[in-house]
N, C-alpha and C positions, 0 to 999 in steps of 0.2 A: 440673965436673959429675960426680956419682957414677956408679958402674957401673950402678946400678938405673935412674937417669934416662937414661943412654945407651942402655940396652936397651929402653926403651919407645918404640915407633915409632907405635903407634896405640892410642888409648884410647877406650872407650865410657863416656860420662858420663851418669849419671841426672840429667836436666835438667828443670827446672820453669819456667824463664824468670824466676824471682825474682832478687833482688839477689845472693844467694850464688852460685847456679849461673851467672849472667851473668858474674860476676867470675872464676869458676873456668875458663871457656873460655880467655880470654887468658892467665891465670896458668899453665895447663898448657902452652900454647905457649911461654911465656917460660921456664919452669923445666924442662920436659921436652923441648922442641923436637920435639913429636910432633903427629900428626894427631889432631884431636878430633872425635868423632862424638857428636852429642847424641841421647839416647834419652829419649823422653817417654812415660810410661805413662798411658793413659786408664783410670782406675779409677772414672770417674763424678764427677770433681771439678767438672764443669760446663763448658759451652761458653765461658763468660767467661774461665776460667783457661787454656783451650787456644787462644783466639783469638790469632792472630799469633805463636804460639810458635815455629813453624818459621822464619819470617822473622827473628825476634829472635835465634835461635840462630846462624843464618848470619851475621848482621851482627856478632855478637860474636866470630866467628872459627871457628865449627864448619864442617867440610867438608861435612857433611850432617846432616839431622835426621830421625829415624824416630819417628813417632807410632803407638803400638801399642794397639789397643782390647782391653783386658783385662777388661772389665766382666762378660761372661758367665762367664769362668773364675773371676773373683773371687767371684761369687755361688755358683756351683755347686761349685767346688773348695775354697773357703775359708769363706765366710759360712755356708752351710747346714750343712756338717759341724760347724763350731764351735758353732753354735746347737744342733744336735741333741745335742752332747756336754754342753750345759748350762754352757759355759765363761763364768764371770764373774770378773774379776780383783778381788780384795779386796772382794768382796761387792757391787760397784756397776758397775764399768767393763766394758762389753760389747766392748772390745778393737778398736774400729773402726780406729784407726791401726795397731795391731800386726798385724791380720789382712791388711792390704793389702801389707805388706812382702815376704812370701815370693813372692807372685805377680809383684810388680814386679821383684824381684831375679832370679827365674828367667828372665823375659823379657829382662832386661838381659844375662844370661849367654848366653842363646841367640843374641842379636844379635851379641855379641862373638865367639862361636865361628864364627858364620856369616861374619862379615866378616874373620876372621883377626886380631883385635885382640890386643895383648900385655897389656893392662891394663884394669881396671875402676875407675871413680871415682864417689864419692858426695859430697854436700854436707852430710853429717851433722856436727853439732858433736861435740867430744870429751867433752861432759858428758851426752849423751843416750843413750837406749836404742837408737835407730835404727842407730847405727854397728855395734852388736853384731848386730842383726837382719840387716842387709845383708851384713856380712862373714861371719857364720855361714853364710848361704846361699851366698855366693861360695865359701867353703871347701869346702862339701859338694858343690857342683855343678861347680866348675872350679878346683881348688886350684893349677893350673899358672899361672893368670893373676895378675899383680901387682895389688895394691890400692893406690889412691892416695886418701888422705883429707886434702884441703887444710887443713881446720880444725886438723889436728894438725901441720901443717908451716909454713903461711905466717905472716907477721908481722902480718897485719891483726887488729885486735882490736875494731873498732867498725863500725857501719854507715857512718859518715862516712869512715873510711879506705877502705872498699870503694868508696864513691861517688867518692872522689878518684882511686882507681886506674882506675875505668871512664872517668872524664873524661880521664885521662891517655892511655888507650888509644882514646879516641874511640868508646866503645861506648855506644849510646843506652840509657837506662833511664828508667822512670817512677817508680822508687823514690825516696824522700826520706829525709832523715836521721832523721826521727821515724817509728818504727813502734811503734804502741801495743801490738798483740797479735801473737803468733805463732799462725798457724792452719794446720790441715791438714784438707782436705776430701776425701771420696770418696763413692761411691754410698751407703755405709752410715751415715756420720756426719760431723760436723765438730767439731774440737777447738779450744780457745782457751787460750792461756797468755800470761803477761806482763802488762804494764800494772799496773792496780790489783790484779790477781790474785796478784801476787808477795807481797802482804801478806795472809795468811789471815784477818786481822781485817776485811778489806774485803768487803762484800757485792758480788757482781758487778753492775755497772751495766747498764742496758738496752742499751748499745752493745756489750756482750760478745756477746749472743745474736744469731745471724743467721738461723736457720731457724724457730725455734719462737716462738709467742706466749707471753707470760707467762700464768699461770693467771688473773690478774686481767683480762687482755684477751681471754681465750678465750670462746667462745660460752656463753651462759647455758643453752643447751639441750644435753643429752647426745646423742651419736651412737652408734648401735649398728652393729657390723660382724660379719658372719659369716665366719670364717676356716675354710677347708677344707684339711686336711693329708692327704698321702699319704706314709707312711713318714717322717714328720718334716719334709717339705718342703711349703711353702705352694703350693697349686695353684689356688685360687680365692678370690675375695673377693666376698662377697654373691652367690654362685652363678655368678659370671662367671670363666671360666678366665683365669689370668694367667701370663705367662712369668716367668722368674727375675728379670730386671732390672725388668720392669714391676711386679712385686709389691712390691719394695722402694721404688720411686719412688712408687707410689700410696699406700702406707702412710706414707711420709715426709711427703707433702703433707697427708694427712688428719690424721696425728698432730701435725704442726706447728701446724695450725689450732687444735687443742685443747690446746696447750702440753705435749704428752706428750714424754718422753724427755730432759729436762734433768737433769744431775747436776753437782754441784760437789764435787770430792774433793781430798784431799791423799793422793797415792799414793807408794808406795815404788818408786823407779826401780831397775832392774837394777844400775846402776853405784854404788849405795849411798846416794845422796842422796834426799831427799823433794822432790816438786814438786807444785804446786797447778794443777789444770786443770779447765776446764769443758767438758763434752761434751754434744752434742745427737745423740741416736740415736732419733728418733721411731718409724720403722718397725721397727727392731730391738726396741725396748721392747714394741711391740704383739705381734710374733711370739713373743718370749720368754714373754709372759703366756699366749698361746695354747698354746704347747708345754707349759708347766708345768701348765696345766689339763688337757691331754690326758694327760700323764703320770699325773696323780692318778687318772684313770679306768683306765688300762690296765696300769700297773706294779704288781706286788706289792711288799710292803714291802722285801724284800731286794734286788730289782732296782732300786728307786728309790734305796736307800742306795748301791748300787754305782755307779749313774749319777752320783750326787752326788759320789762320790769321784773318778770319772773326770773329771767337770767341773772339779774343783779342779786336777787334774793338767794337763788340757788348757789351762786358763787360764794357769797358770804357764808352760807350754811355749810357748804362742803369744806371751805377753808377753816372754819371754826370747829369742825368736828361734831356737827349736830345731825349726823346722818340718820340715826335711829330715833327719829322724833316724828310726831304727827305732822309738823310743818313740812318736813321733807315729803311725806306722802301726799299732802295737799298740793304742794308746788309741782311735783312730778305728775300728778293727775292732770293738772292744767296743761303742762308742756306736752305731755304725751297725747292729750286730746287734740291740741293744735297740730302736732306732728303727724296726725293721721293724713293730713293733706300733703306732706312732704315726700311725694313720689315723683321721680323724673330723672333726667340726665343732665349733667353739668360737665362741660369740657373746661379744664383748667390748663393754664400755660405756666410751666416752671422755668424760671430763668434767673440766675445770679441771685439766689436768695429770696426771690419774690414769687408769689402765687397770684396770678390774675385770671379772671374768668373770661373765657373766649366765647362760649356758647352755653345756652340754657334752654331747656324745654320741659314741659310737664303736662300731663293730661288734666291737671287741676289748675292750670294757669289762668289767672284773671286778666292777663295782658291780651289785648286785642289790637292788632294793627289797624283794623277797620275803625276802632274808636279813637286811637291815638293819632291817626294821620292828620296832617295839616290840610289835606284835601277834604272835599265835601263828604259827609256821611249822613246816614238816616237816623241815627240814635241820639245825636247831640246837636241841639240848636243853640248856636252861640248867643243868640238874643236872650236865652233863659238865664245866662250868667248874670245879667244885670240885676234881676230880682234876688238871686242868691246872694250876691255881694252886698246888696242893700240890707238884707236881713242879717247877714253874717257880721256886718260892721255896725249894726244898730246901736249897740251899747256905746261905741265910740261917738256916734252921731249924737246920741242923747246927752252924753257927757259934755261935748263941745257946745251944744245948744244951751245946756244948763249954765255953763261957765259964762256964756255971753249974756244970759238973761239976768 
């Protein structure tokens, strides 16, 4: 046994109860001869996923299992700030999986430090983005703790080999050799990979989608929602005050009924390869539509341009797992400052998978019907535009004269 393995006495494992982490528990005990503590993060994946998870962890060999409710932190500390920043990865992805990782990793580190653990363990594969996100957070928060990534160490290379190992160890599991899709769910979204999606020429079948109706199955009658925002955060739906978790859950339910929030993309992973994924983010899609509409009212042109630049940087940062960095603090300071103006009401129309803005108002609105009208007004003399245009195009004029001379 290596010195590293000998020095590990207690490890905290990010545990889901799925096939991979069920196998990791006995594998750690076999290969590191250490105590294994299961850590389960409740980020809103649903009661079905959490049912029986503690018993399952203990039966697989964990000494204890801690289930930590992170939903409120997830919304307030990650989802809302990221949405206010306007972060969208590669033009479409609202970062549902990426956003959950820092809050999970931080809670895992906190538990490990509290219990005096020597190491942290995750079940991320060596091909994905999540290994970088978790280990980047671990490095920033507790660099003294060792990191164990079984997928980069063990000899297993298939679901069947993991199932054989669990059978050998007498660890019960409901997993089977055939797993069509790889899914990740939380309060904000659900993702789907694998199966027919591995061929980008295949259209996703109906069995891919789990939350949202298809536009064809959605109601034939549109539904209108009034969204009330204060400083960029949703505070009421149709005039009824909502808490952070409740807001996302309500909009997920309503948006799913109307087929809102589906995307099918081929994205660039951080590790260099492309992957194809289908994502369902109904509530997030509705909130983003509301925020963009509110921005159109209250941000001047240069402020909006800067917010868009910040949004691109934040999207890259969140996707790449650089949450616990000074850059994140600086970018969010900028976006939160701008979002101080994002107060108002937006009415959106949901119909057949689409979200369109029907009405908008804000006490901070820069829009004035008196200024925008084609009729006469007292603040804008159209003759003034001639001088403005002459100065605005001065460089082009000089260039043209220089070319002629």
